[in-house]
C-alpha positions in Angstrom: 134.6 114.3 104.8 134.6 113.1 101.2 132.4 114.4 98.4 129.9 111.6 98.9 129.6 112.3 102.6 129.1 116.0 102.0 126.4 115.3 99.4 124.6 112.9 101.7 124.7 115.5 104.5 123.2 118.1 102.2 120.5 115.6 101.0 119.6 114.7 104.7 119.4 118.4 105.6 117.1 119.1 102.7 114.9 116.1 103.4 114.5 117.1 107.0 113.4 120.6 106.0 110.9 119.1 103.4 109.4 116.8 105.9 108.9 119.6 108.4 107.3 121.7 105.7 105.0 118.8 104.7 104.0 118.2 108.3 103.0 121.9 108.9 101.2 122.2 105.6 99.2 118.9 105.9 98.2 119.6 109.5 97.0 123.1 108.6 95.1 121.8 105.7 93.2 119.3 107.9 92.4 122.2 110.3 91.2 124.4 107.4 89.0 121.6 106.1 87.4 121.1 109.5 88.6 117.5 109.8 89.1 116.6 113.5 92.2 114.8 114.6 94.2 114.0 117.7 97.9 114.9 117.7 100.4 112.4 119.1 104.1 112.6 119.5 104.3 116.4 119.0 102.4 116.2 115.7 104.4 113.4 114.1 101.4 111.1 114.2 97.8 112.2 113.9 94.7 110.1 114.5 92.1 111.5 112.1 88.4 111.0 112.5 87.3 109.3 109.3 83.7 108.6 108.3 83.9 104.8 108.7 86.8 104.5 111.2 89.8 106.3 112.6 92.8 106.8 110.4 96.5 106.9 111.5 98.3 109.6 109.5 101.9 110.7 109.4 101.9 114.2 107.9 105.7 114.4 107.3 105.5 111.5 104.8 101.8 111.6 103.9 101.3 108.0 104.8 98.0 106.9 106.2 96.5 103.6 107.4 92.8 103.3 108.2 91.9 101.2 111.2 90.1 98.8 108.9 93.3 98.2 106.8 93.3 100.5 103.8 96.7 102.1 103.2 97.5 105.2 101.1 99.6 108.3 100.7 98.9 112.0 100.4 96.9 114.5 102.5 94.5 115.1 99.6 93.7 111.3 99.3 93.2 111.3 103.1 90.8 114.3 102.8 88.8 112.5 100.1 88.6 109.4 102.3 87.3 111.5 105.2 84.6 113.2 103.0 83.2 110.0 101.5 79.8 108.9 102.6 79.7 105.7 104.6 78.7 102.5 102.8 75.1 101.4 103.2 74.7 98.3 105.3 
């Protein structure tokens, strides 16, 4: 394979390793913080119990989407969202 192909293969291998590390770290952090979640697809997708609604979370990338439409990234932002008090109605 050419130099570009070799570089891409190295990049892809590193990226896969990083995503695995992110997934393990983020999942363990949720457990340590006592935030309950349901694991789907062997831990690739987590359904997190938020204060106001459930939150879909992909720990390998850090992406999350609340069931009421808010989008964000990062396990720490997700934790902040889970620890907020509900809005008064």
